[in-house]
C-alpha positions in Angstrom: 1.4 -0.4 20.9 2.7 -0.9 24.4 1.9 -4.4 25.5 0.2 -3.4 28.8 -1.9 -0.9 26.9 -2.9 -3.5 24.4 -4.0 -5.8 27.2 -6.1 -3.0 28.7 -7.9 -2.6 25.4 -8.5 -6.3 25.0 -10.0 -6.4 28.5 -12.2 -3.4 27.9 -13.5 -4.8 24.7 -14.8 -7.9 26.5 -17.2 -5.8 28.6 -17.2 -3.5 31.7 -14.4 -4.2 34.1 -13.6 -2.3 37.3 -10.3 -0.6 37.9 -9.3 -3.0 40.8 -10.2 -6.1 38.7 -8.2 -4.7 35.8 -5.2 -4.0 38.0 -5.3 -7.5 39.5 -5.7 -9.1 36.0 -2.7 -7.2 34.6 -0.6 -7.2 37.8 -0.3 -3.4 37.9 -1.4 -0.7 40.3 -4.8 1.0 40.1 -2.9 4.2 39.4 -1.2 2.6 36.4 -4.6 1.4 35.1 -5.9 4.9 35.3 -2.9 6.3 33.4 -3.4 3.7 30.7 -7.1 4.5 30.4 -6.4 8.2 30.1 -3.6 7.7 27.5 -6.0 5.6 25.4 -8.7 8.4 25.7 -6.1 10.9 24.5 -5.4 8.6 21.6 -9.1 8.8 20.6 -10.5 5.7 22.1 -13.9 6.2 23.6 -13.8 4.6 27.1 -16.9 4.8 29.2 -16.9 4.9 33.0 -20.0 2.9 34.1 -21.2 1.6 37.4 -19.9 -1.8 36.4 -16.5 -0.4 35.5 -14.7 0.8 32.3 -15.9 -0.3 28.9 -14.6 0.3 25.3 -17.3 2.4 23.5 -15.5 3.6 20.4 -12.4 3.0 18.4 -10.8 6.0 16.6 -11.3 6.2 12.8 -7.6 6.4 12.1 -4.2 6.8 13.7 -1.3 4.7 14.9 -2.8 3.2 18.0 -6.1 2.7 16.2 -4.4 0.7 13.4 -2.3 -1.3 15.9 -5.5 -2.3 17.8 -6.6 -5.7 16.4 -3.7 -5.8 13.8 -2.6 -9.3 13.0 0.8 -8.4 11.8 4.0 -7.6 13.7 4.3 -3.9 12.8 4.7 -0.9 15.1 2.8 2.0 13.6 4.2 5.5 13.8 1.4 7.9 12.8 1.6 11.5 11.6 -1.2 13.9 10.8 1.1 15.5 8.2 4.6 14.7 7.2 6.8 15.7 4.2 7.5 12.0 3.3 6.8 8.7 5.0 9.6 7.1 3.0 12.1 9.7 4.2 10.9 9.1 7.8 11.3 5.3 7.3 14.8 5.8 6.1 15.6 7.8 9.2 14.2 5.0 11.3 16.4 2.5 9.4 19.5 4.6 10.3 18.4 4.3 13.9 18.4 0.5 13.6 14.6 0.0 13.7 12.7 -2.7 11.8 9.1 -3.8 11.1 7.8 -0.2 11.4 4.9 1.2 9.4 5.1 5.0 9.0 1.6 6.2 8.3 0.2 9.6 7.5 -3.1 11.3 6.8 -1.2 13.8 4.5 2.1 14.1 2.8 3.5 17.5 1.8 6.5 16.3 -0.2 5.6 12.9 -1.5 7.6 11.5 -4.4 7.1 8.7 -6.8 9.4 6.9 -9.2 12.0 8.9 -11.0 11.5 11.6 -8.3 8.1 12.6 -9.8 5.8 14.6 -7.5 3.1 12.5 -5.8 0.1 14.3 -4.6 -0.9 13.1 -1.1 -3.8 15.1 0.3 -5.7 14.4 3.6 -7.9 11.4 3.5 -5.5 9.0 1.7 -3.4 6.1 3.1 0.2 7.2 2.8 2.2 4.3 4.2 5.9 3.2 4.3 7.0 -0.1 5.7 10.6 -0.6 7.0 11.6 -4.2 6.9 14.9 -6.1 7.1 14.5 -9.2 5.0 17.3 -11.8 4.8 17.6 -11.7 1.0 20.2 -10.6 -1.6 19.6 -7.1 -3.1 18.6 -8.7 -6.4 15.5 -10.0 -4.7 14.3 -6.6 -3.5 11.9 -6.0 -6.4 9.7 -8.9 -5.1 8.7 -6.6 -2.2 7.4 -4.0 -4.6 5.2 -6.7 -6.1 4.1 -7.9 -2.7 3.0 -4.4 -1.8 1.0 -4.2 -5.1 -0.7 -7.5 -4.3 -1.5 -6.5 -0.7 -3.1 -3.2 -1.8 -5.0 -4.9 -4.6 -6.4 -7.6 -2.3 -7.4 -5.0 0.3 -9.1 -2.8 -2.4 -11.0 -5.8 -3.9 -12.2 -6.7 -0.4 -13.5 -3.1 -0.2 -15.5 -3.6 -3.4 -13.1 -2.1 -5.9 -12.1 -4.0 -9.0 -8.4 -3.2 -8.6 -5.7 -4.7 -10.9 -1.9 -4.3 -11.2 0.0 -2.6 -14.0 3.7 -3.6 -14.1 5.6 -2.9 -12.1 4.2 -0.8 -9.3 0.8 0.7 -10.1 -2.6 -0.4 -8.8 -5.2 0.6 -11.2 -9.0 0.5 -11.9 -10.0 -0.2 -15.5 -13.1 1.0 -17.3 -14.4 0.8 -20.8 -13.8 3.9 -22.9 -16.2 4.4 -25.8 -14.8 7.8 -26.9 -13.6 7.9 -30.5 -9.9 8.5 -31.1 -8.4 10.7 -33.8 -5.3 8.6 -33.8 -4.9 5.9 -36.4 -1.6 4.3 -35.3 -1.8 0.6 -34.3 0.1 1.5 -31.1 -2.5 3.6 -29.3 -1.8 3.8 -25.6 -4.6 2.3 -23.5 -3.6 4.2 -20.4 -4.4 7.9 -20.8 -5.6 7.9 -24.4 -9.1 8.2 -25.8 -9.1 4.9 -27.7 -12.6 3.7 -28.6 -13.6 0.4 -27.1 -10.4 0.0 -25.1 -10.0 0.1 -21.3 -8.8 3.2 -19.6 -6.7 2.6 -16.5 -7.0 5.1 -13.7 -4.3 5.0 -11.0 -5.5 4.0 -7.5 -2.1 3.5 -5.8 1.6 3.8 -6.5 4.5 2.0 -4.9 8.1 3.2 -4.4 10.7 0.8 -3.0 14.1 1.9 -1.7 16.8 -0.2 -0.2 20.3 -0.3 1.2 22.6 -3.3 1.5 25.9 -5.0 0.9 26.8 -7.1 -2.2 25.1 -10.3 -0.8 22.5 -9.1 1.7 19.9 -6.3 2.1 20.4 -4.1 5.1 16.9 -2.7 4.9 14.0 -2.2 2.5 11.5 0.6 2.6 8.3 0.0 0.7 6.2 3.2 0.2 2.6 3.0 -0.8 0.5 5.9 -1.8 -3.2 4.9 -1.8 -6.0 7.2 -2.9 -8.5 6.2 -0.2 -11.1 8.7 1.0 -9.7 11.5 -1.3 -11.7 13.8 -3.5 -10.5 13.2 -7.1 -10.6 17.0 -7.6 -7.8 17.2 -5.1 -5.6 15.0 -7.3 -3.9 16.0 -10.6 -6.4 15.4 -13.4 -3.6 14.4 -15.9 -2.9 11.4 -13.7 -6.4 10.1 -14.3 -6.7 9.2 -10.6 -9.1 6.7 -9.1 -10.0 6.7 -5.4 -11.5 4.0 -3.2 -14.3 6.4 -2.0 -15.3 7.3 -5.6 -15.4 3.6 -6.6 -17.1 2.0 -3.6 -17.9 4.7 -1.1 -15.8 5.9 1.8 -13.8 3.1 3.3 -12.8 2.5 6.9 -9.2 3.5 6.6 -8.2 1.8 9.9 -9.4 -1.6 8.7 -8.2 -1.0 5.1 -4.7 -0.2 6.4 -4.7 -3.3 8.7 -5.6 -5.5 5.7 -2.7 -4.1 3.6 -0.3 -4.7 6.5 -1.6 -8.2 7.1 -1.5 -9.2 3.4 2.0 -7.8 3.0 3.2 -9.6 6.1 1.9 -12.9 4.7 3.5 -12.4 1.3 6.9 -11.2 2.5 7.6 -14.6 4.2 7.8 -16.4 0.9 9.0 -13.9 -1.8 8.9 -16.4 -4.6 5.2 -17.0 -3.9 4.5 -13.4 -4.7 4.8 -14.0 -8.4 1.8 -16.2 -8.9 -0.2 -13.9 -6.6 0.8 -11.0 -8.8 -0.1 -12.8 -12.0 -3.6 -13.4 -10.7 -4.4 -9.7 -10.7 -2.1 -8.5 -13.5 -3.5 -6.3 -16.2 -0.2 -6.1 -18.1 0.2 -9.8 -19.0 -1.3 -10.5 -22.4 -1.1 -6.9 -23.4 1.0 -5.2 -26.0 3.3 -2.8 -24.3 6.0 -0.2 -24.8 8.6 0.0 -22.1 11.1 2.8 -21.8 14.2 1.2 -20.2 17.7 2.6 -19.5 18.9 0.6 -22.5 16.2 1.8 -24.9 12.6 1.2 -25.9 11.1 -2.3 -25.9 7.8 -2.9 -27.7 6.0 -6.2 -27.9 3.6 -8.5 -26.1 4.0 -8.9 -22.3 3.9 -12.6 -21.8 5.1 -13.2 -18.3 6.6 -11.9 -15.1 9.5 -13.9 -13.5 11.0 -13.7 -10.1 11.8 -11.2 -8.6 9.6 -9.0 -10.9 11.2 -9.2 -14.3 8.7 -8.5 -17.2 9.2 -10.8 -20.2 8.3 -9.0 -23.5 8.0 -10.9 -26.8 9.0 -8.4 -29.5 8.4 -10.9 -32.3 12.1 -11.4 -32.9 13.1 -12.3 -29.3 12.0 -12.4 -25.7 13.4 -9.5 -23.8 13.7 -9.5 -20.0 12.9 -6.1 -18.6 13.9 -5.4 -15.0 13.0 -1.7 -14.8 11.3 0.9 -16.9 8.1 2.9 -17.6 5.5 0.7 -19.1 2.6 1.8 -21.4 -0.2 -0.5 -22.5 -0.8 -0.3 -26.3 -3.6 -1.2 -28.8 -3.1 -4.7 -30.1 -1.9 -4.9 -33.7 -4.7 -6.1 -36.0 -3.6 -8.0 -39.1 
């Protein structure tokens, strides 16, 4: 947000102030004050004109200027009612040399997840991509995926949702499943299978991180977050077993929720190695039997740890395997 406009909002939020008083306080002309007030009204802010002067009466529910107002993190917010992909837009901004930009949309029409899978992004969600330029080697980039997962999880838990993290990039909501299963295998997938007595994990948010850099340093990182906020579950693919913030805890204030995600991410990105203990705190994968499809083949065993910058450690019984990337499924524990 433009600095003068932000100062105008701060002054109006403190109570009625006249145009001349505001012009003197900000060292601008009365005409400039009027232009800023009108621009804020066009952005959706309710600014009343009273006998005592201007006063802030209402903050818009969502949007770039709305999210920037009161945001305690150094991000410029570029907002779109509808856009094909916030990640694609963030990459374009990276090519323009921009940094610390949050591309935010009410709707995406061409969202993609990992492995180029389609990601449904209807109106009412928080579709968000952060462009940052951390001074780290490319090998450390996965830590920013984990930081985003922690940020979304913390914001969701503040909103009253018991969110957890499934390695590497899914924020999920777990619930008991008492449905009997016809499968008799010891390796019954917890996520997406009817396994009696086991938790079913429904996906609340996904994260996709992209980067560009040299051999020793990252040029930029784009962290995309797709969060099912105030979305009707019927508008999401049923096979994905989606969860939404509104279904779990009632409609959320998307402006405040987005601010909390940005603020938590900003705090975490300053110390990438501190992300790991924060991630472990909310992990649903650790202590679980898993099957991970990796580029080098399938790894099955107990997930025992996550190491910096996001490597999953799986105990197969014969060895401990470090997995840096792959699709992870949670399995039924083997019962002797």
